[in-house]
C-alpha positions as protocol buffer text, in pm:
chain_id: "A"
residue {
  index: 1
  type: MET
  ca { x: -462 y: -2572 z: 5598 }
}
residue {
  index: 2
  type: VAL
  ca { x: -635 y: -2872 z: 5443 }
}
residue {
  index: 3
  type: ARG
  ca { x: -446 y: -2802 z: 5122 }
}
residue {
  index: 4
  type: ILE
  ca { x: -112 y: -2919 z: 5257 }
}
residue {
  index: 5
  type: PRO
  ca { x: -226 y: -3277 z: 5340 }
}
residue {
  index: 6
  type: ILE
  ca { x: -410 y: -3298 z: 5007 }
}
residue {
  index: 7
  type: ALA
  ca { x: -105 y: -3175 z: 4819 }
}
residue {
  index: 8
  type: PHE
  ca { x: 114 y: -3423 z: 5006 }
}
residue {
  index: 9
  type: ALA
  ca { x: -126 y: -3710 z: 4934 }
}
residue {
  index: 10
  type: THR
  ca { x: -138 y: -3614 z: 4566 }
}
residue {
  index: 11
  type: ALA
  ca { x: 241 y: -3600 z: 4546 }
}
residue {
  index: 12
  type: ALA
  ca { x: 268 y: -3939 z: 4719 }
}
residue {
  index: 13
  type: LEU
  ca { x: 22 y: -4094 z: 4474 }
}
residue {
  index: 14
  type: LEU
  ca { x: 208 y: -3953 z: 4176 }
}
residue {
  index: 15
  type: CYS
  ca { x: 539 y: -4087 z: 4306 }
}
residue {
  index: 16
  type: SER
  ca { x: 392 y: -4432 z: 4370 }
}
residue {
  index: 17
  type: ALA
  ca { x: 248 y: -4435 z: 4016 }
}
residue {
  index: 18
  type: ASP
  ca { x: 596 y: -4373 z: 3877 }
}
residue {
  index: 19
  type: PHE
  ca { x: 738 y: -4658 z: 4085 }
}
residue {
  index: 20
  type: ALA
  ca { x: 464 y: -4892 z: 3965 }
}
residue {
  index: 21
  type: ARG
  ca { x: 550 y: -4816 z: 3605 }
}
residue {
  index: 22
  type: ALA
  ca { x: 919 y: -4865 z: 3672 }
}
residue {
  index: 23
  type: ASP
  ca { x: 846 y: -5204 z: 3829 }
}
residue {
  index: 24
  type: ASP
  ca { x: 654 y: -5313 z: 3518 }
}
residue {
  index: 25
  type: SER
  ca { x: 948 y: -5255 z: 3286 }
}
residue {
  index: 26
  type: PRO
  ca { x: 1105 y: -5604 z: 3322 }
}
residue {
  index: 27
  type: ILE
  ca { x: 769 y: -5768 z: 3256 }
}
residue {
  index: 28
  type: ILE
  ca { x: 709 y: -5552 z: 2950 }
}
residue {
  index: 29
  type: ASP
  ca { x: 1058 y: -5639 z: 2825 }
}
residue {
  index: 30
  type: ARG
  ca { x: 985 y: -6010 z: 2873 }
}
residue {
  index: 31
  type: TRP
  ca { x: 654 y: -5971 z: 2687 }
}
residue {
  index: 32
  type: TYR
  ca { x: 803 y: -5807 z: 2378 }
}
residue {
  index: 33
  type: SER
  ca { x: 1103 y: -6042 z: 2375 }
}
residue {
  index: 34
  type: ALA
  ca { x: 869 y: -6343 z: 2386 }
}
residue {
  index: 35
  type: LEU
  ca { x: 650 y: -6198 z: 2111 }
}
residue {
  index: 36
  type: LEU
  ca { x: 952 y: -6131 z: 1891 }
}
residue {
  index: 37
  type: VAL
  ca { x: 1056 y: -6496 z: 1889 }
}
residue {
  index: 38
  type: ALA
  ca { x: 705 y: -6641 z: 1939 }
}
residue {
  index: 39
  type: ASP
  ca { x: 805 y: -6806 z: 2269 }
}
residue {
  index: 40
  type: ARG
  ca { x: 478 y: -6977 z: 2360 }
}
residue {
  index: 41
  type: SER
  ca { x: 606 y: -7097 z: 2697 }
}
residue {
  index: 42
  type: GLU
  ca { x: 715 y: -6750 z: 2809 }
}
residue {
  index: 43
  type: LEU
  ca { x: 394 y: -6588 z: 2684 }
}
residue {
  index: 44
  type: SER
  ca { x: 192 y: -6851 z: 2867 }
}
residue {
  index: 45
  type: ASP
  ca { x: 383 y: -6776 z: 3188 }
}
residue {
  index: 46
  type: LEU
  ca { x: 320 y: -6402 z: 3149 }
}
residue {
  index: 47
  type: LEU
  ca { x: -54 y: -6428 z: 3081 }
}
residue {
  index: 48
  type: ALA
  ca { x: -318 y: -6491 z: 3346 }
}
residue {
  index: 49
  type: ASP
  ca { x: -530 y: -6801 z: 3288 }
}
residue {
  index: 50
  type: ASN
  ca { x: -849 y: -6593 z: 3255 }
}
residue {
  index: 51
  type: VAL
  ca { x: -703 y: -6324 z: 3026 }
}
residue {
  index: 52
  type: ARG
  ca { x: -899 y: -6194 z: 2727 }
}
residue {
  index: 53
  type: ILE
  ca { x: -680 y: -6051 z: 2451 }
}
residue {
  index: 54
  type: LYS
  ca { x: -850 y: -5798 z: 2227 }
}
residue {
  index: 55
  type: LEU
  ca { x: -693 y: -5751 z: 1885 }
}
residue {
  index: 56
  type: ASP
  ca { x: -878 y: -5443 z: 1762 }
}
residue {
  index: 57
  type: ASP
  ca { x: -716 y: -5435 z: 1418 }
}
residue {
  index: 58
  type: LEU
  ca { x: -841 y: -5790 z: 1354 }
}
residue {
  index: 59
  type: GLY
  ca { x: -1171 y: -5755 z: 1538 }
}
residue {
  index: 60
  type: VAL
  ca { x: -1086 y: -6059 z: 1753 }
}
residue {
  index: 61
  type: VAL
  ca { x: -1104 y: -6137 z: 2124 }
}
residue {
  index: 62
  type: GLN
  ca { x: -907 y: -6444 z: 2231 }
}
residue {
  index: 63
  type: SER
  ca { x: -861 y: -6648 z: 2546 }
}
residue {
  index: 64
  type: LYS
  ca { x: -511 y: -6730 z: 2664 }
}
residue {
  index: 65
  type: GLN
  ca { x: -526 y: -7070 z: 2496 }
}
residue {
  index: 66
  type: GLU
  ca { x: -654 y: -6924 z: 2168 }
}
residue {
  index: 67
  type: PHE
  ca { x: -384 y: -6656 z: 2168 }
}
residue {
  index: 68
  type: ILE
  ca { x: -104 y: -6906 z: 2233 }
}
residue {
  index: 69
  type: ALA
  ca { x: -241 y: -7140 z: 1964 }
}
residue {
  index: 70
  type: SER
  ca { x: -269 y: -6857 z: 1711 }
}
residue {
  index: 71
  type: ILE
  ca { x: 99 y: -6764 z: 1734 }
}
residue {
  index: 72
  type: ALA
  ca { x: 183 y: -7029 z: 1474 }
}
residue {
  index: 73
  type: GLU
  ca { x: -42 y: -6845 z: 1225 }
}
residue {
  index: 74
  type: TRP
  ca { x: 146 y: -6516 z: 1244 }
}
residue {
  index: 75
  type: GLN
  ca { x: 493 y: -6645 z: 1323 }
}
residue {
  index: 76
  type: GLY
  ca { x: 717 y: -6534 z: 1040 }
}
């Protein structure tokens, strides 16, 4: 009967994973809204001070400060 506790634990983990994703939605919305209008202040608030941003298509890794400073270059 070990299967029942394992199944319950698995179900609980899956449910908590769904809740975690649901909780991230407002932050993700803030991120894309800030990117859309190049809101440096909002992006700065959303990013951790020690973040490393990897832009694979450009082959670049940037710090928070470098990313915020580079927004002027791609702001349309």
